[in-house]
A tleap script that builds the chain and sets N, CA, C and O, in Angstrom:
source leaprc.protein.ff14SB
mol = sequence {
  NVAL GLN LEU VAL GLU SER GLY GLY GLU LEU
  VAL GLN ALA GLY GLU SER LEU ILE LEU SER
  CYS GLU VAL SER GLY SER ILE LEU SER GLN
  TYR ALA MET GLY TRP PHE ARG GLN ARG PRO
  GLY GLN GLU ARG GLU PHE VAL ALA THR ILE
  THR TRP ASN GLY ARG THR THR SER TYR ALA
  ASP ASN PHE LYS GLY ARG PHE THR ILE SER
  ARG ASP ASN ASP LYS ASN ARG VAL TYR LEU
  GLN ILE ASP THR LEU ARG PRO GLU ASP THR
  ALA VAL TYR TYR CYS ALA ALA ARG ALA SER
  TYR SER SER THR TYR PHE TYR THR GLY SER
  ARG ASP TYR GLU PHE TRP GLY GLN GLY THR
  GLN VAL THR VAL SER CSER
}
set mol.1.N position { -67.080 -3.235 -25.560 }
set mol.1.CA position { -66.934 -4.738 -25.415 }
set mol.1.C position { -65.667 -5.325 -26.006 }
set mol.1.O position { -65.397 -4.709 -27.037 }
set mol.2.N position { -64.927 -6.131 -25.785 }
set mol.2.CA position { -63.946 -6.353 -25.959 }
set mol.2.C position { -63.973 -8.229 -26.229 }
set mol.2.O position { -64.359 -9.164 -25.528 }
set mol.3.N position { -63.479 -8.152 -27.328 }
set mol.3.CA position { -63.702 -9.887 -27.667 }
set mol.3.C position { -62.102 -10.390 -27.825 }
set mol.3.O position { -61.261 -9.741 -28.447 }
set mol.4.N position { -61.881 -11.475 -27.249 }
set mol.4.CA position { -60.483 -11.937 -27.385 }
set mol.4.C position { -60.715 -13.724 -27.824 }
set mol.4.O position { -61.160 -14.581 -27.061 }
set mol.5.N position { -60.394 -13.872 -28.852 }
set mol.5.CA position { -60.358 -15.274 -29.388 }
set mol.5.C position { -59.015 -15.981 -29.103 }
set mol.5.O position { -57.967 -15.337 -29.069 }
set mol.6.N position { -59.069 -17.543 -28.865 }
set mol.6.CA position { -58.060 -18.055 -28.334 }
set mol.6.C position { -58.615 -19.605 -29.027 }
set mol.6.O position { -59.702 -19.787 -29.576 }
set mol.7.N position { -57.539 -20.605 -28.819 }
set mol.7.CA position { -57.623 -21.683 -28.917 }
set mol.7.C position { -56.835 -22.513 -30.295 }
set mol.7.O position { -56.662 -23.729 -30.384 }
set mol.8.N position { -56.358 -21.255 -31.495 }
set mol.8.CA position { -56.419 -21.513 -32.638 }
set mol.8.C position { -54.620 -22.029 -32.644 }
set mol.8.O position { -53.738 -21.434 -32.025 }
set mol.9.N position { -54.469 -22.958 -33.294 }
set mol.9.CA position { -52.770 -23.624 -33.463 }
set mol.9.C position { -52.602 -24.326 -34.876 }
set mol.9.O position { -53.337 -24.186 -35.853 }
set mol.10.N position { -51.451 -25.124 -34.759 }
set mol.10.CA position { -51.413 -25.750 -35.777 }
set mol.10.C position { -51.538 -27.261 -35.277 }
set mol.10.O position { -51.100 -27.722 -34.223 }
set mol.11.N position { -52.304 -27.981 -36.377 }
set mol.11.CA position { -52.759 -29.462 -36.129 }
set mol.11.C position { -53.088 -30.057 -36.984 }
set mol.11.O position { -53.530 -29.526 -38.003 }
set mol.12.N position { -52.956 -31.550 -36.810 }
set mol.12.CA position { -53.313 -32.162 -38.167 }
set mol.12.C position { -53.887 -32.563 -38.846 }
set mol.12.O position { -54.497 -32.712 -37.787 }
set mol.13.N position { -54.559 -33.056 -39.795 }
set mol.13.CA position { -55.688 -32.990 -40.367 }
set mol.13.C position { -56.650 -34.183 -39.794 }
set mol.13.O position { -56.039 -34.997 -39.103 }
set mol.14.N position { -57.467 -34.326 -39.891 }
set mol.14.CA position { -58.617 -35.334 -38.889 }
set mol.14.C position { -58.730 -35.004 -37.333 }
set mol.14.O position { -59.355 -35.693 -36.526 }
set mol.15.N position { -58.023 -33.836 -37.043 }
set mol.15.CA position { -58.095 -33.564 -35.383 }
set mol.15.C position { -59.387 -32.834 -35.197 }
set mol.15.O position { -60.244 -32.701 -36.071 }
set mol.16.N position { -59.460 -32.259 -33.675 }
set mol.16.CA position { -60.404 -31.425 -33.740 }
set mol.16.C position { -59.890 -30.317 -32.692 }
set mol.16.O position { -58.888 -30.483 -31.997 }
set mol.17.N position { -60.660 -29.221 -32.664 }
set mol.17.CA position { -60.383 -28.420 -31.713 }
set mol.17.C position { -61.372 -27.294 -31.390 }
set mol.17.O position { -62.209 -27.116 -32.275 }
set mol.18.N position { -61.463 -26.468 -30.284 }
set mol.18.CA position { -61.980 -26.019 -29.823 }
set mol.18.C position { -61.778 -24.380 -29.703 }
set mol.18.O position { -60.946 -24.003 -28.878 }
set mol.19.N position { -62.397 -23.510 -30.377 }
set mol.19.CA position { -61.672 -22.056 -30.144 }
set mol.19.C position { -62.914 -21.709 -29.562 }
set mol.19.O position { -64.069 -22.118 -29.677 }
set mol.20.N position { -62.195 -20.618 -28.740 }
set mol.20.CA position { -62.885 -19.942 -27.423 }
set mol.20.C position { -62.986 -18.299 -27.858 }
set mol.20.O position { -62.016 -17.758 -28.388 }
set mol.21.N position { -64.025 -17.683 -27.636 }
set mol.21.CA position { -64.187 -16.298 -27.708 }
set mol.21.C position { -64.586 -15.489 -26.144 }
set mol.21.O position { -65.727 -15.754 -25.766 }
set mol.22.N position { -63.840 -14.618 -25.281 }
set mol.22.CA position { -63.963 -14.615 -24.348 }
set mol.22.C position { -64.588 -12.909 -24.536 }
set mol.22.O position { -64.137 -12.166 -25.407 }
set mol.23.N position { -65.351 -12.611 -23.856 }
set mol.23.CA position { -65.958 -11.442 -23.752 }
set mol.23.C position { -66.143 -10.454 -22.728 }
set mol.23.O position { -67.039 -10.685 -21.916 }
set mol.24.N position { -65.440 -9.344 -22.596 }
set mol.24.CA position { -65.430 -8.706 -21.425 }
set mol.24.C position { -65.928 -7.001 -21.477 }
set mol.24.O position { -65.967 -6.677 -22.664 }
set mol.25.N position { -66.155 -6.309 -20.945 }
set mol.25.CA position { -66.491 -4.799 -20.730 }
set mol.25.C position { -68.505 -4.596 -20.870 }
set mol.25.O position { -69.215 -3.590 -20.843 }
set mol.26.N position { -68.846 -6.158 -21.025 }
set mol.26.CA position { -70.448 -5.835 -21.039 }
set mol.26.C position { -70.970 -7.202 -20.928 }
set mol.26.O position { -70.202 -8.162 -20.980 }
set mol.27.N position { -72.043 -7.319 -20.801 }
set mol.27.CA position { -72.665 -8.897 -20.417 }
set mol.27.C position { -72.878 -9.557 -21.404 }
set mol.27.O position { -73.347 -8.919 -22.346 }
set mol.28.N position { -72.661 -10.928 -21.601 }
set mol.28.CA position { -72.897 -11.260 -22.760 }
set mol.28.C position { -74.141 -12.046 -23.223 }
set mol.28.O position { -74.317 -12.527 -24.342 }
set mol.29.N position { -75.052 -12.095 -22.059 }
set mol.29.CA position { -76.429 -12.332 -22.853 }
set mol.29.C position { -77.006 -11.534 -23.513 }
set mol.29.O position { -78.085 -11.796 -24.045 }
set mol.30.N position { -76.456 -10.480 -23.609 }
set mol.30.CA position { -77.036 -9.194 -24.109 }
set mol.30.C position { -76.593 -9.354 -25.821 }
set mol.30.O position { -76.738 -8.381 -26.561 }
set mol.31.N position { -76.130 -10.471 -26.271 }
set mol.31.CA position { -75.605 -10.289 -27.637 }
set mol.31.C position { -75.948 -11.663 -28.120 }
set mol.31.O position { -75.890 -12.684 -27.435 }
set mol.32.N position { -76.321 -11.578 -29.401 }
set mol.32.CA position { -76.136 -12.745 -30.462 }
set mol.32.C position { -74.602 -12.806 -30.891 }
set mol.32.O position { -73.937 -11.772 -30.828 }
set mol.33.N position { -74.111 -13.826 -31.265 }
set mol.33.CA position { -72.684 -14.253 -31.315 }
set mol.33.C position { -72.526 -14.882 -32.579 }
set mol.33.O position { -73.413 -15.609 -33.027 }
set mol.34.N position { -71.359 -14.639 -33.253 }
set mol.34.CA position { -71.224 -15.461 -34.755 }
set mol.34.C position { -69.774 -15.741 -34.687 }
set mol.34.O position { -69.014 -15.182 -33.896 }
set mol.35.N position { -69.530 -16.373 -35.300 }
set mol.35.CA position { -68.158 -17.004 -35.710 }
set mol.35.C position { -68.075 -16.594 -37.280 }
set mol.35.O position { -69.123 -16.535 -37.923 }
set mol.36.N position { -66.687 -16.281 -37.965 }
set mol.36.CA position { -66.395 -16.072 -38.955 }
set mol.36.C position { -65.301 -16.433 -39.388 }
set mol.36.O position { -64.402 -16.164 -38.591 }
set mol.37.N position { -64.941 -16.959 -40.358 }
set mol.37.CA position { -63.555 -17.136 -40.890 }
set mol.37.C position { -62.963 -16.287 -41.895 }
set mol.37.O position { -63.752 -15.644 -42.587 }
set mol.38.N position { -61.781 -16.164 -42.101 }
set mol.38.CA position { -60.869 -15.655 -43.265 }
set mol.38.C position { -59.603 -16.572 -43.838 }
set mol.38.O position { -58.521 -16.624 -43.253 }
set mol.39.N position { -59.903 -17.289 -45.076 }
set mol.39.CA position { -59.135 -18.057 -45.676 }
set mol.39.C position { -58.006 -17.353 -45.938 }
set mol.39.O position { -58.276 -16.152 -45.928 }
set mol.40.N position { -56.839 -17.566 -46.172 }
set mol.40.CA position { -55.813 -16.675 -47.117 }
set mol.40.C position { -56.167 -16.437 -48.510 }
set mol.40.O position { -56.321 -17.386 -49.278 }
set mol.41.N position { -56.309 -15.188 -48.893 }
set mol.41.CA position { -56.419 -14.299 -49.916 }
set mol.41.C position { -58.114 -14.701 -50.194 }
set mol.41.O position { -58.471 -14.633 -51.371 }
set mol.42.N position { -58.819 -14.979 -49.497 }
set mol.42.CA position { -60.020 -14.636 -49.700 }
set mol.42.C position { -60.977 -13.633 -48.830 }
set mol.42.O position { -60.645 -12.789 -47.997 }
set mol.43.N position { -61.774 -13.861 -49.117 }
set mol.43.CA position { -63.057 -13.066 -48.015 }
set mol.43.C position { -63.545 -13.528 -46.902 }
set mol.43.O position { -63.730 -14.734 -47.063 }
set mol.44.N position { -63.894 -13.156 -45.707 }
set mol.44.CA position { -64.085 -12.939 -44.659 }
set mol.44.C position { -65.700 -13.770 -44.851 }
set mol.44.O position { -66.686 -13.163 -45.271 }
set mol.45.N position { -65.722 -15.391 -44.416 }
set mol.45.CA position { -67.252 -15.978 -44.404 }
set mol.45.C position { -67.613 -16.286 -43.276 }
set mol.45.O position { -66.922 -16.566 -42.297 }
set mol.46.N position { -69.042 -16.227 -43.423 }
set mol.46.CA position { -69.893 -16.417 -42.061 }
set mol.46.C position { -69.621 -18.073 -41.826 }
set mol.46.O position { -69.550 -18.861 -42.768 }
set mol.47.N position { -69.517 -18.359 -40.779 }
set mol.47.CA position { -69.546 -19.862 -40.280 }
set mol.47.C position { -70.962 -20.160 -39.827 }
set mol.47.O position { -71.852 -20.588 -40.563 }
set mol.48.N position { -71.094 -19.836 -38.300 }
set mol.48.CA position { -72.184 -20.008 -37.606 }
set mol.48.C position { -72.686 -18.933 -36.652 }
set mol.48.O position { -71.889 -18.039 -36.370 }
set mol.49.N position { -73.846 -18.906 -36.145 }
set mol.49.CA position { -74.247 -17.833 -35.088 }
set mol.49.C position { -75.225 -18.591 -33.758 }
set mol.49.O position { -75.844 -19.655 -33.745 }
set mol.50.N position { -75.072 -17.697 -32.869 }
set mol.50.CA position { -75.997 -18.620 -31.802 }
set mol.50.C position { -76.846 -17.259 -30.833 }
set mol.50.O position { -76.299 -16.288 -30.312 }
set mol.51.N position { -78.140 -17.570 -30.835 }
set mol.51.CA position { -78.893 -16.136 -30.069 }
set mol.51.C position { -78.330 -16.429 -28.778 }
set mol.51.O position { -77.663 -17.364 -28.334 }
set mol.52.N position { -78.825 -15.279 -28.268 }
set mol.52.CA position { -78.572 -14.657 -26.849 }
set mol.52.C position { -78.436 -16.215 -25.742 }
set mol.52.O position { -77.644 -16.664 -24.913 }
set mol.53.N position { -79.449 -16.520 -26.232 }
set mol.53.CA position { -79.590 -17.417 -24.770 }
set mol.53.C position { -79.168 -18.952 -24.923 }
set mol.53.O position { -79.455 -19.932 -24.236 }
set mol.54.N position { -78.241 -18.782 -26.277 }
set mol.54.CA position { -77.964 -20.224 -26.713 }
set mol.54.C position { -79.272 -21.074 -27.136 }
set mol.54.O position { -78.925 -22.249 -27.254 }
set mol.55.N position { -80.112 -20.974 -27.301 }
set mol.55.CA position { -81.010 -21.913 -27.524 }
set mol.55.C position { -81.448 -22.575 -29.119 }
set mol.55.O position { -82.128 -23.541 -29.466 }
set mol.56.N position { -80.673 -21.507 -29.861 }
set mol.56.CA position { -81.067 -21.444 -31.554 }
set mol.56.C position { -79.633 -21.429 -32.039 }
set mol.56.O position { -78.746 -20.898 -31.370 }
set mol.57.N position { -79.437 -21.935 -33.049 }
set mol.57.CA position { -78.208 -21.712 -33.588 }
set mol.57.C position { -78.584 -21.998 -34.949 }
set mol.57.O position { -79.435 -22.837 -35.244 }
set mol.58.N position { -77.685 -21.008 -36.113 }
set mol.58.CA position { -77.584 -21.612 -37.356 }
set mol.58.C position { -75.949 -21.600 -38.137 }
set mol.58.O position { -74.991 -20.998 -37.652 }
set mol.59.N position { -75.907 -22.283 -39.238 }
set mol.59.CA position { -74.562 -22.110 -39.699 }
set mol.59.C position { -74.980 -22.404 -41.174 }
set mol.59.O position { -76.047 -22.914 -41.514 }
set mol.60.N position { -73.916 -21.983 -42.036 }
set mol.60.CA position { -73.830 -21.710 -43.198 }
set mol.60.C position { -73.679 -23.146 -43.779 }
set mol.60.O position { -73.039 -24.083 -43.302 }
set mol.61.N position { -74.415 -23.100 -44.914 }
set mol.61.CA position { -74.254 -24.652 -45.557 }
set mol.61.C position { -72.832 -25.471 -45.421 }
set mol.61.O position { -72.747 -26.683 -45.221 }
set mol.62.N position { -71.711 -24.533 -45.575 }
set mol.62.CA position { -70.462 -25.109 -46.077 }
set mol.62.C position { -69.803 -25.795 -44.622 }
set mol.62.O position { -68.814 -26.515 -44.483 }
set mol.63.N position { -70.802 -25.248 -43.589 }
set mol.63.CA position { -70.260 -25.576 -42.040 }
set mol.63.C position { -70.705 -26.466 -41.593 }
set mol.63.O position { -69.812 -27.124 -41.059 }
set mol.64.N position { -72.089 -27.121 -41.439 }
set mol.64.CA position { -72.696 -27.911 -41.189 }
set mol.64.C position { -72.305 -29.341 -41.184 }
set mol.64.O position { -72.140 -29.967 -42.230 }
set mol.65.N position { -72.128 -29.963 -39.758 }
set mol.65.CA position { -71.917 -31.153 -39.504 }
set mol.65.C position { -70.553 -31.529 -38.734 }
set mol.65.O position { -70.401 -32.640 -38.226 }
set mol.66.N position { -69.417 -30.363 -38.678 }
set mol.66.CA position { -68.374 -30.696 -38.320 }
set mol.66.C position { -67.979 -29.448 -37.625 }
set mol.66.O position { -66.930 -29.526 -36.985 }
set mol.67.N position { -68.684 -28.166 -37.618 }
set mol.67.CA position { -68.276 -26.997 -36.585 }
set mol.67.C position { -69.730 -27.054 -35.930 }
set mol.67.O position { -70.806 -27.305 -36.473 }
set mol.68.N position { -69.411 -26.714 -34.459 }
set mol.68.CA position { -70.587 -26.724 -33.795 }
set mol.68.C position { -70.276 -25.080 -32.860 }
set mol.68.O position { -69.166 -24.739 -32.451 }
set mol.69.N position { -71.215 -24.491 -32.739 }
set mol.69.CA position { -71.103 -23.010 -31.884 }
set mol.69.C position { -72.041 -23.486 -30.879 }
set mol.69.O position { -73.141 -23.984 -31.119 }
set mol.70.N position { -71.376 -23.243 -29.416 }
set mol.70.CA position { -72.274 -22.832 -28.239 }
set mol.70.C position { -71.751 -21.792 -27.307 }
set mol.70.O position { -70.662 -21.333 -27.651 }
set mol.71.N position { -72.218 -21.353 -26.309 }
set mol.71.CA position { -71.935 -20.217 -25.558 }
set mol.71.C position { -71.873 -20.708 -24.085 }
set mol.71.O position { -72.335 -21.839 -23.940 }
set mol.72.N position { -71.410 -20.116 -22.972 }
set mol.72.CA position { -71.761 -19.958 -21.717 }
set mol.72.C position { -71.894 -18.938 -21.085 }
set mol.72.O position { -70.856 -18.486 -20.603 }
set mol.73.N position { -72.943 -18.319 -20.879 }
set mol.73.CA position { -73.159 -16.612 -20.581 }
set mol.73.C position { -72.629 -16.547 -19.027 }
set mol.73.O position { -72.214 -15.515 -18.498 }
set mol.74.N position { -72.719 -17.887 -18.359 }
set mol.74.CA position { -72.033 -17.444 -17.150 }
set mol.74.C position { -70.286 -17.270 -17.076 }
set mol.74.O position { -69.794 -16.849 -16.030 }
set mol.75.N position { -69.564 -17.557 -18.036 }
set mol.75.CA position { -68.404 -17.722 -18.407 }
set mol.75.C position { -68.266 -16.548 -19.301 }
set mol.75.O position { -67.151 -16.577 -19.822 }
set mol.76.N position { -68.878 -15.652 -19.634 }
set mol.76.CA position { -68.745 -14.744 -20.671 }
set mol.76.C position { -67.833 -15.461 -21.935 }
set mol.76.O position { -66.816 -14.853 -22.267 }
set mol.77.N position { -68.081 -16.413 -22.469 }
set mol.77.CA position { -67.235 -17.163 -23.257 }
set mol.77.C position { -68.437 -17.869 -24.612 }
set mol.77.O position { -69.629 -18.163 -24.512 }
set mol.78.N position { -67.605 -17.940 -25.662 }
set mol.78.CA position { -68.530 -18.670 -27.092 }
set mol.78.C position { -67.442 -19.330 -27.619 }
set mol.78.O position { -66.270 -19.028 -27.844 }
set mol.79.N position { -68.398 -20.693 -27.815 }
set mol.79.CA position { -66.835 -21.748 -28.292 }
set mol.79.C position { -67.463 -22.114 -29.793 }
set mol.79.O position { -68.668 -22.077 -30.041 }
set mol.80.N position { -66.582 -22.420 -30.600 }
set mol.80.CA position { -66.704 -22.975 -31.912 }
set mol.80.C position { -65.924 -24.451 -31.743 }
set mol.80.O position { -64.697 -24.510 -31.663 }
set mol.81.N position { -66.602 -25.382 -31.708 }
set mol.81.CA position { -65.633 -26.796 -32.225 }
set mol.81.C position { -65.870 -27.281 -33.558 }
set mol.81.O position { -66.912 -27.471 -34.185 }
set mol.82.N position { -64.363 -27.470 -33.912 }
set mol.82.CA position { -64.243 -27.791 -35.184 }
set mol.82.C position { -63.715 -29.432 -35.055 }
set mol.82.O position { -62.678 -29.605 -34.415 }
set mol.83.N position { -64.349 -30.548 -35.600 }
set mol.83.CA position { -64.244 -31.484 -35.879 }
set mol.83.C position { -63.675 -32.085 -37.213 }
set mol.83.O position { -64.106 -31.559 -38.240 }
set mol.84.N position { -62.645 -33.252 -37.369 }
set mol.84.CA position { -61.736 -33.895 -38.178 }
set mol.84.C position { -61.812 -32.828 -39.403 }
set mol.84.O position { -62.518 -32.794 -40.411 }
set mol.85.N position { -60.722 -31.910 -38.865 }
set mol.85.CA position { -60.230 -30.655 -39.290 }
set mol.85.C position { -59.397 -31.156 -40.707 }
set mol.85.O position { -58.808 -32.229 -40.829 }
set mol.86.N position { -59.508 -30.132 -41.689 }
set mol.86.CA position { -59.188 -30.533 -43.256 }
set mol.86.C position { -58.223 -29.390 -42.998 }
set mol.86.O position { -58.188 -28.473 -42.177 }
set mol.87.N position { -57.321 -29.852 -44.173 }
set mol.87.CA position { -56.317 -28.688 -44.411 }
set mol.87.C position { -56.894 -27.294 -45.266 }
set mol.87.O position { -56.207 -26.274 -45.327 }
set mol.88.N position { -57.942 -27.377 -45.767 }
set mol.88.CA position { -58.757 -26.136 -46.456 }
set mol.88.C position { -59.669 -25.603 -44.967 }
set mol.88.O position { -60.284 -24.578 -45.260 }
set mol.89.N position { -59.835 -25.878 -43.973 }
set mol.89.CA position { -60.096 -25.074 -42.697 }
set mol.89.C position { -59.024 -24.253 -42.435 }
set mol.89.O position { -59.262 -23.484 -41.503 }
set mol.90.N position { -58.030 -24.149 -42.875 }
set mol.90.CA position { -56.540 -23.289 -42.383 }
set mol.90.C position { -57.152 -21.718 -42.882 }
set mol.90.O position { -57.530 -21.409 -44.012 }
set mol.91.N position { -57.110 -20.868 -41.665 }
set mol.91.CA position { -57.912 -19.793 -41.602 }
set mol.91.C position { -57.783 -18.959 -40.120 }
set mol.91.O position { -57.761 -19.547 -39.039 }
set mol.92.N position { -57.711 -17.670 -40.251 }
set mol.92.CA position { -57.914 -16.712 -39.282 }
set mol.92.C position { -59.415 -16.765 -38.837 }
set mol.92.O position { -60.294 -16.471 -39.647 }
set mol.93.N position { -59.719 -17.146 -37.531 }
set mol.93.CA position { -61.489 -17.312 -37.207 }
set mol.93.C position { -61.829 -16.178 -36.220 }
set mol.93.O position { -61.212 -15.871 -35.200 }
set mol.94.N position { -62.720 -15.733 -36.635 }
set mol.94.CA position { -63.081 -14.435 -35.879 }
set mol.94.C position { -64.465 -14.567 -34.853 }
set mol.94.O position { -65.227 -15.494 -35.127 }
set mol.95.N position { -64.762 -13.834 -33.887 }
set mol.95.CA position { -66.049 -14.161 -33.029 }
set mol.95.C position { -66.265 -12.654 -33.218 }
set mol.95.O position { -65.463 -11.723 -33.138 }
set mol.96.N position { -67.576 -12.679 -33.492 }
set mol.96.CA position { -68.306 -10.903 -33.634 }
set mol.96.C position { -69.556 -11.144 -32.694 }
set mol.96.O position { -70.299 -12.121 -32.598 }
set mol.97.N position { -69.544 -10.079 -32.115 }
set mol.97.CA position { -71.193 -9.667 -31.207 }
set mol.97.C position { -71.833 -8.676 -31.882 }
set mol.97.O position { -71.173 -7.903 -32.578 }
set mol.98.N position { -73.315 -8.550 -31.764 }
set mol.98.CA position { -74.508 -7.963 -32.160 }
set mol.98.C position { -75.470 -7.659 -30.914 }
set mol.98.O position { -76.149 -8.641 -30.614 }
set mol.99.N position { -75.658 -6.658 -30.214 }
set mol.99.CA position { -76.962 -6.816 -29.302 }
set mol.99.C position { -78.075 -7.148 -30.038 }
set mol.99.O position { -78.691 -6.651 -30.981 }
set mol.100.N position { -78.188 -8.454 -29.115 }
set mol.100.CA position { -80.000 -8.719 -29.927 }
set mol.100.C position { -80.522 -9.775 -28.788 }
set mol.100.O position { -79.808 -10.550 -28.153 }
set mol.101.N position { -81.773 -9.636 -28.697 }
set mol.101.CA position { -82.608 -10.588 -27.676 }
set mol.101.C position { -83.498 -11.523 -28.588 }
set mol.101.O position { -84.451 -12.145 -28.118 }
set mol.102.N position { -83.184 -11.579 -29.731 }
set mol.102.CA position { -83.957 -12.017 -30.644 }
set mol.102.C position { -83.735 -13.808 -30.642 }
set mol.102.O position { -82.556 -14.159 -30.695 }
set mol.103.N position { -84.477 -14.598 -30.600 }
set mol.103.CA position { -84.528 -15.662 -30.209 }
set mol.103.C position { -84.893 -16.563 -31.754 }
set mol.103.O position { -84.921 -17.781 -31.928 }
set mol.104.N position { -85.115 -15.571 -32.623 }
set mol.104.CA position { -85.734 -16.425 -34.240 }
set mol.104.C position { -85.053 -16.023 -35.337 }
set mol.104.O position { -85.045 -16.709 -36.359 }
set mol.105.N position { -84.314 -14.692 -35.220 }
set mol.105.CA position { -83.484 -14.176 -36.203 }
set mol.105.C position { -82.051 -14.306 -36.000 }
set mol.105.O position { -81.469 -14.113 -34.933 }
set mol.106.N position { -81.508 -14.661 -37.143 }
set mol.106.CA position { -79.949 -15.057 -37.294 }
set mol.106.C position { -79.247 -14.024 -38.177 }
set mol.106.O position { -79.547 -13.738 -39.336 }
set mol.107.N position { -78.393 -13.583 -37.532 }
set mol.107.CA position { -77.266 -12.578 -38.161 }
set mol.107.C position { -76.401 -13.647 -38.937 }
set mol.107.O position { -76.151 -14.725 -38.398 }
set mol.108.N position { -75.924 -13.331 -40.263 }
set mol.108.CA position { -75.296 -14.172 -41.202 }
set mol.108.C position { -74.578 -13.094 -41.796 }
set mol.108.O position { -73.970 -13.568 -42.756 }
set mol.109.N position { -74.336 -11.779 -41.683 }
set mol.109.CA position { -73.773 -10.936 -42.707 }
set mol.109.C position { -72.895 -10.278 -41.551 }
set mol.109.O position { -73.342 -9.851 -40.486 }
set mol.110.N position { -71.137 -10.273 -42.085 }
set mol.110.CA position { -70.830 -9.393 -41.594 }
set mol.110.C position { -71.002 -7.780 -40.734 }
set mol.110.O position { -70.679 -7.381 -39.615 }
set mol.111.N position { -71.695 -7.149 -41.949 }
set mol.111.CA position { -72.175 -6.119 -41.350 }
set mol.111.C position { -73.448 -6.046 -40.288 }
set mol.111.O position { -73.887 -4.974 -39.870 }
set mol.112.N position { -73.895 -7.142 -39.971 }
set mol.112.CA position { -74.693 -7.345 -38.971 }
set mol.112.C position { -74.003 -6.955 -37.493 }
set mol.112.O position { -74.675 -6.237 -36.752 }
set mol.113.N position { -72.621 -7.427 -37.020 }
set mol.113.CA position { -71.928 -7.557 -36.157 }
set mol.113.C position { -71.433 -5.843 -35.852 }
set mol.113.O position { -71.178 -4.932 -36.639 }
set mol.114.N position { -71.439 -5.913 -34.232 }
set mol.114.CA position { -70.967 -4.218 -34.002 }
set mol.114.C position { -69.974 -4.537 -33.251 }
set mol.114.O position { -69.577 -3.599 -32.560 }
set mol.115.N position { -69.197 -5.908 -33.074 }
set mol.115.CA position { -67.840 -5.639 -32.390 }
set mol.115.C position { -67.268 -7.121 -32.973 }
set mol.115.O position { -67.938 -8.141 -33.135 }
set mol.116.N position { -65.979 -6.953 -33.211 }
set mol.116.CA position { -65.262 -8.050 -33.570 }
set mol.116.C position { -64.068 -8.089 -32.702 }
set mol.116.O position { -63.608 -7.099 -32.133 }
set mol.117.N position { -63.296 -10.020 -32.587 }
set mol.117.CA position { -62.258 -9.623 -31.859 }
set mol.117.C position { -61.007 -9.854 -33.132 }
set mol.117.O position { -61.214 -9.677 -34.332 }
set mol.118.N position { -60.169 -10.132 -32.740 }
set mol.118.CA position { -58.749 -9.816 -33.162 }
set mol.118.C position { -58.327 -11.146 -34.149 }
set mol.118.O position { -57.355 -11.103 -34.903 }
set mol.119.N position { -59.049 -12.106 -34.043 }
set mol.119.CA position { -58.716 -13.556 -34.648 }
set mol.119.C position { -57.657 -14.352 -33.946 }
set mol.119.O position { -56.733 -13.989 -33.219 }
set mol.120.N position { -58.109 -15.759 -34.436 }
set mol.120.CA position { -57.085 -16.481 -34.021 }
set mol.120.C position { -57.086 -17.577 -34.991 }
set mol.120.O position { -58.017 -18.123 -35.584 }
set mol.121.N position { -55.532 -17.812 -35.016 }
set mol.121.CA position { -54.993 -18.227 -36.299 }
set mol.121.C position { -55.168 -19.971 -36.200 }
set mol.121.O position { -54.482 -20.528 -35.343 }
set mol.122.N position { -55.911 -20.669 -36.910 }
set mol.122.CA position { -55.896 -22.110 -37.309 }
set mol.122.C position { -55.084 -22.633 -38.487 }
set mol.122.O position { -55.167 -22.214 -39.642 }
set mol.123.N position { -54.269 -23.628 -38.032 }
set mol.123.CA position { -53.565 -24.307 -39.571 }
set mol.123.C position { -53.500 -25.510 -39.325 }
set mol.123.O position { -53.092 -25.956 -38.253 }
set mol.124.N position { -54.085 -26.532 -40.752 }
set mol.124.CA position { -54.388 -27.577 -40.864 }
set mol.124.C position { -53.027 -28.157 -41.442 }
set mol.124.O position { -52.596 -27.480 -42.375 }
set mol.125.N position { -52.344 -29.130 -41.140 }
set mol.125.CA position { -51.433 -29.944 -42.018 }
set mol.125.C position { -52.033 -30.731 -42.464 }
set mol.125.O position { -53.194 -30.957 -42.122 }
set mol.126.N position { -51.314 -31.464 -43.486 }
set mol.126.CA position { -52.046 -32.519 -44.649 }
set mol.126.C position { -51.246 -34.068 -43.622 }
set mol.126.O position { -51.434 -35.223 -44.002 }
savepdb mol mol.pdb
quit
């Protein structure tokens, strides 16, 4: 399974951005998906996760409100929309996949995921 993130760029504070994660080598609908981010000098942190069918999502407390995770299994893509970007959102954003058909369990730890992308850089200027 290969994951490739895209959509990261240099933006102004207050703008919105949609990150995309394209999955290949397997059927996306077999996987729960998550987004993480790693800010400079900090550990990777959980942002959001979405179940295999897209029916339920879960967010870390710090990311509720401005972040929205979604998926399109037909297009083999998972998305993370970030609204009202702030300089502190500057980070490398990673998507991750874990084989799961659960619609009720949310995977929030890095170790929960089997496959990772290389990340996409988001830089927010003030």
